[in-house]
N, C-alpha and C positions, 0 to 999 in steps of 0.2 A: 699495810694495815694489820696490826697485831690481832691475834685471835684471843689473847689472854683476857680481854674485856668480857668475853662471854661468860667467864666465871662469876661475874657480878649479876648475871641474869639467871632466872630459873628456867630450865629447859622443860618443855611440855609437848607431848605428842597430841596429834589431832584426835578429837573425840574423847578426851579425858578431862579430869577435873583435879584441882589442887586446893588444899586449904589456904585461905588468904594469908595466914601467918607465915606460910612458907615462901611467899613472894618477897624477894629482896627489896628493902627500902633504902633509898639513898637521899642525901641532901641534894637539892635541885641542881646546883651548878655541876656537881659530879654526874648526876642523872643525865643532864643535857649533854655533857661532853661524851659520856660513854655511849649514849644513843647515836650521836652523830659519828662517832668513831666506827660504828658498826654498819653504816649505811652503804658502804662499798660491797658488803657481802650479804646484807639483809635487805628486806623491804618492809615498809610500814604496813602492818596488817590492821592495826587498830590503835587509836590514841584517844583516850577519853578521861573525863573527870567524874568523881563521885564525892558528894558532900561528906564532910567529916563530923558533922554535928554542930560545930561552932561556926558562927557566921563568918563567911569569907574564907574558911579553911576547907581544902579539898585534897583528896588523894588523886594524883595523876597516874594513870596506868598506861604503860606502853606494851604492845605486843608486836614483836618483830618476827617476820617470816624468814626462817633460815632453811632454804631448800637443801643445802649441803648436808645438814644434820637431820633432814626429814622431820622438822618440827618447828617449834616457836620458842622465842626467848621473852620472858616476862620480867618486869620490874615496876616499881612505883616510887613516887616521891610526894611528900606533903608540901603544899604551898598555901600561902595566904594572900588574898587580894590580887596577886599578879605573879607572873613568871615570865622569863625572857623567852620570846618566841623562837621556835626552831625553824620556822618557815624561811627566814632569810638565809639560813644555811642549807636547807634542803626543801625543795618545793613540794614534796609529797605530804608535808604536814599542813599545807595551806588550808584545806577544807576542814581538817580535823580541828584545828585551832579556832577557825571561824565558828564552827559548830559549838565548841566549848564556850566561847564568849556569848554566843546567841542563847544557849541554854542557861548559862549562869552569868547574868549581867554584872555581878559583883566580882567576877574573876576575869582579869585581862591578860592577854598575851602581848606583853610589852614589845614594841618595835616590830610588830607584825606589818609587813609591807602593804597589805591590802585588807585591812580589818573592816570589811563591809559585812552587813548581814548576809547570811548564807541562804535564809529561807524567808525573807521579807517579814520579819517580826515587827510588831508594834506600828509605829507611825508609817513606815514604808508600805506596810500591807494596806493601810487605810487609804493612803494617797496614791500608791503606785509610783511614787517618785524615788529614784535611786540616783546616787552620785556616780554616773557612768563615766568611763574613760572617754575622752574626746581628742580629736586632732584639730590643729589649726591650719588655715590656708584657704585661699579663695577657691581652689579646685576641689577641696575636700567636701564630701557629702556623707550623710549618715542614713543608714537604712535600718528601720526597726521592723522586726518580724515577730508576730505573736504578742501576747501569750495565747490568743485565740487562733486556732488553726482550722483548716478545712477538714471535714470528715470526722473521724474518731480519734485524731491525734491528741495526745495529752497536752496540757498547757505549759508553755515555757516561752521566755522572751529572749530574743537574739538581737543584739545591737552591733551592727557592722559599721566600722569606720573605713570609708572607701576613697580611692582616687580613681575616678573613672570606673571601670569594671573590676579593678584590683582591690582586694581586701587587705588592709593593713592591720586591722585588729577586729576580733570578734569577742564580745563580752556576753556571757550567758547568765541570765538571771532565772532562778528557779524558785520553788517554794509554794507555788499555787496549789499543790496537792498536799501540803503539810497537814497531817492529821494528828500530830503529837502522839504517834503510835507507840513509841517506846515507853512513854509515861503510862499508857493504858495497860502495859504488861507488868507493871510493878505490883507487888503483893500477890502475884500468882504462885503456883499455877491455879488458875480458875477455869471454869468451863469454856470460856470463849478464847482462852489464850492461844491455843493451837490454831484456831480459825483466824485470829488476827495475824499471827505470824505468817501463815501460808498465803495470806492475801496482802502482805506488805507490798509485793510486786506480783500481780496476778499471773504474769507469763513465766514466773519462776516458782510456782507454788510447790512443785515436787521437791526442788532443791531446798527450799526453805523448810518444808516439813521434815526432810531428812536431817537437816541441822538441828531443828527443834527436838526431834526424837532422840538424836544421839546425845544432846545435852541432858535431856531428862533421864535417859538411860544411864548416863554417867553419874548424875546426881542421885539416882535411886539404886545404883548397882544392879542393873538388869541388862540383858543383852538380847538382841534379835538373833535368830538362828541363821545359818548360812543361806538357806533357800529364800528366806525373807529378804536378806540383804541383796541377793541376786535379783529378786523381783523389784526391790526398790531401785536398783540400778537400771533395770529394764524400763521402768516408768520414767526415770531421769533421762534416759536416752531417747525415749519417745518425745519428751518435752524438748530436748535439744534439737531433734530432727524437725519437729513442727516449726520451731522458731527459726532455724536456719533456712528452711524452705520458704517461710514467709518473707524473710529478709532478702533472699536471692530473687524471689519473685518481685518484690518491691523495687529492688535495684533495676531489674529489667524494665519495670514500669516507668521508673524515673528517667530512663533513656529511650522511652517510647518503643521498647521491643516487646510488643504485646503477646506474641506466642508464649514465651516463657512466663511472662507475668500471669497470663490466664491459666496456664497449666498449673503453676505453683499455687495459685489461689485455691484451686480445687484439690490438689494433692495434699496440701497442708491439712485440709479438712479431713482427709482420710486417716491421717495419723492422730489427729485429735479424737476422731471417733474410736480408734483403737484404744486410746487412753480411757475413753468413756466405758468401753467394755470391761475394763479392769475394775472400775469403781462407780460408774454412773455419772462421772463428771469429766467433761472434755479437758479440763485443766488439771485433773488429778487430785482434786481436793478431797480430803477425808479418806485418803487411801493409806498414806504412810503415817503410822502412829508409834508412840513409844512402845518398844517391845516387839515391833514387827510391822505387819500390814493388817488393815481392818478387814479386807476382803480377800479370801483365798484365791489362788490361781492354781488350777490343776492341769494335768496333761491334756485333758480334753479341750480346755480353752486354748492352750498353747497350740495344739494342732489346728484349731479353728483360725487362729491369728496368722499362722505361718504362711499359708497360701496368699493371704491378703498382703502381707509384707512383700512377698516375692513379686506379686503382680504390680503393686503400686510402686515399688522401688525401680522396676524396669521402666515404668512410665516416667519416674523422676529423672533417671539418668538421661533419657532421651530429651526431656524438656530442658535440662541444664546444658546438654551438649549444644542445643540450638543457640543458646546465649554465648557460651564460651568459645564457639566456633564462628561467631559473627564479628567481623572486623569493626563494624560500626560500634558495637558494645565495648570491645576491647580498647578501642581508641578513646572512648570516654572514660574508662576505668584506669587505664595505665598512667602512672605518674600524676594522678589526680589526688589531691588531699593527702599529701605525703607527710608523715611524722617520722623524724629521724630516730635512729636507735638511741642516740644520746639524749634527745628530748624525752623519749618514752621512759628511759631509766630515771631521769631527773624528776619527772612527774609521778613516778610510781605506778605507771599503767599496769593493768593486769588482764588476764584472760586473752580473748581473741585479739583485742586491740594491741596488747603487748606482743603476742606471738607473731602478729603480722609485721611488726617492726624488727623482728629478729631476736626478741627476748625469749629465752627458753624457760617458760614457767607454766606449770600445769599442776593444780592441786592433787590430781589423781596420782601423779608419780612423785611430786615433791612432798606431799603430806598424806601418805596412805594411812588409812585407819587399820591398825595392825590386824584386828580380828577378821577383817572383811577384804583383804587384799585379793583373794581369789574371786571375789564377786565384783570387783571394780573393772571398768572399761578403761584400760591403760593405753594411751596414745603413743605413737612413735615420737622420738625426740625430733626427727627431721622430717619435713614435708618435701615432696619432690619438686620444689620450686624455691627460688631465692626470695625470702620476704623483703619487701621494699618499703613497707609502711604506707602503701597507697591503697586506693579503693580496690584495685585488682587483687592485691595481696589479701585484703580482708574478705573479698569474695571467694578467692581460691581456697583460703583457709576453711571457710564454711563448707565448701565442696568436699575437701578431704576429711573433715570431721564427720560429714554425713556418711562417707564411706566406712570410717571406723565404727561409727555408731551402729550402722547396719550389720557389720560383722558381729557385734555383740548381740544384736537382736536375733540373728539367725542362730547363733550358738546357744543362747538362752532358750529359745523356743524348741530347739531340737533336743536339748539335754534335760529340760525341766521334767520332774516327776510329779511333785506336789509341794506347793507353798501354802500351808494352812494359815487361816486368819488367827490373830491373837486377840485377847481380851484386854482392853485398857484397864489398868489398875491405878487407884489413887494411893500412891506410896509416899511416905515422908521423904523430903529432900535433905541432903547433907547440909549441915549448918556452916555458915561463914566459909563458903567455898566458891571458887571460880571455875566454871566449865566453859570449854571452847570447842566449837565444831566449824570446820571449813569444808565446803563442797564446791567442786568445779561445776558451777551452773553453766548454762549455755553462753552467757556473757563473760564469765570468768569466776574468780574466787568470790564466793559468798560466805561471809564470816558472821557467825553468831557467838556472842559472849553472854553468859549469865553469871550473876553474883548473888549469892543468898546471904541473908542476915543471920543473926543469932537465933532466930526462931525457925529458920529453914524456909523462909519465904523469899521470893525473888525481889531483891532491892534494886537490881539493874538488869535490863536485857538490852544489849547493844547489837544492832544490825548494821553491818557494813556491806552494802550492795556493791558489786563491781563497778556500777555506774558512778559511785561516789569517787572512785579513783580516776575514772576515764573521761569525765566531762571536759576537763582541761585539755585532754588529748584532741577532742573535736575542735576546740577553739584554736589549737595550734595547727590543725590540719588545714584551716582556712587562711593561715598567714600566706600572703603573696599569691593567693589563689583567686580565680575569677568568681565573683559572687554567684554567677549562674550555676556553679558547681556545688553550691551548698546543699541542695536536696540529696545528691548522691553521696556526698561526704557524710551528711547526717545519717542517712539510711545505712551506710556501710558500718557505722558504729552502732546505730539503733539502741541508744542508751535509754535507761528507764527514768522517767520523771518522778513517778511515785516512789520508786525504789530509792531514789536520792532524797526525796522530800520527807518521807516517813512521817 
C-alpha cells in the first residue's frame, strides 16, 4: 500500500485546530478510493456530514488516525443526495454511515449492506419494531434480552439467534438513551455546553472535559500550564482506576466469586471519594475547564491523598489476587468471548477491546499532545501476557493498566508543589475552523471534533465515544459462544449505551 496518498490529506496533530479552507477537497469517487487505500495503515477516527446550505448537499469529512505519524489525516468531499457506501469495503464505516443517514434522511449511503436505523428514529421508536436478522430451521430459537434490565443497567436490546445453547448471531439495538445531544451543542459556546459535554457519558466525564477544554483552548489560542495538565491527568487516572475496579468486581460477581466482587465494590468507592476531594464531585465534573482546572490542588492536599492511595491500593491488589488465582474464575474467563485480531482490525476496534486482541493502539503514545507529553501517563507497548481477545485478556489488561495508573498517581502526589485554579474566560473563537482532541479514556479513544462558522460559533460538535467503535466487537465475541456466557462477555467490554446513543 503506497504512502503517497497521504499527500492528499491534511496532517493534523492532536489538540490543535486548522482553518476549514486548508482541508483538501476531492471529488467523491477519488475521495472514497483514497480513504480505502489508507485503511491498512490508518484507522477511522471520525466520518460525518455537514449541510452545505443547499437542500441535499453536504460536506463529508473524514478523519483518519495515523499512529505512525502521531497524528490525523483530514479530507472532505461534497456530495448531493447520495454517495457510494464505504462499509462494503471496510466494516469500520458501518455505524458512521448509518448515523449519517439517520441524521440526514435526504442523504443516502448507496449499497450499504445494513442500512438500518442506528438509534431507533421515527416509526421504529414509536413501535419498537425492527427488521432483525433471523435464522431458519426447526431447531432454531430466538432469545430477546432487554431493553429493560435489572438494577441500574442502561437500556439496550440484544437479539440472539441460537441453536440449542450455541449463539450463531447476536444483533444489538441501541438508541433508547438518544438525547440529540450534538444538536444541543450547536451555536455554542453557551453556559451549559461544558456540562452537556462532560455528561455525554457520565463514567467518562473527566476524559470528555479534557477534550472539550483542549478544543476551546485551541480555538481561543490559550494554554493550560504544565502543573494543571499533570493534575488533569491525575484526575483522568482516578477515573480510569475507579472504572477498571468496578468492571473487575462485576466480572467476579458474574462468575459468583463474591470475595473480589464485594471488595471491589467498596474499593471503587474509595477512589471516587478521592476524586470528590479534588472538586466536590465523585465523577470529576466541573473540575477540568478551558485554561486549566477550576479548583487548585496544593502540596497539602497531595500529602493527604498519598497515604490513602497507598492503603487502598494494597487492599486492591489483594482483592484482585483472589480472583486471578482462583481456577474456577480463570476457567470461565479463558477462551470465552474471543475476538480475533483480524476481526478487531476489520471492525476498527479501539482502546482496551482492541489491545486485548493484540492491536497496539493507545492515544497516549500514538497521539500525544505536544505541549503536555511530560504530563501524560504513557503505557508500555507490551503487557506481560499474550493477548488472546478473550474475557481473560480483557480482565488482565485492566489489571496491568491499574498498575500503570497507580505508578502515575504515586509520582504525581510525591512531586506536586502547587497547581493553582484558573478563571474561565469568555473569549472569541476562531472563525471557520476545525478543532480536534482525542483522549485515551478508560474504554479507549474518545474523539471530539468542533467546527466553527463564519461568526465564530459552533456549527458542529461531534463526539465519537470508544463504544461507537466497539459494540460490533461484543456481537462478534458471542459468535459460536454459549448464550450463558453473555453476561461475562458483555461485562468484559462494558460499553456505554448513552455514549453511543448521544
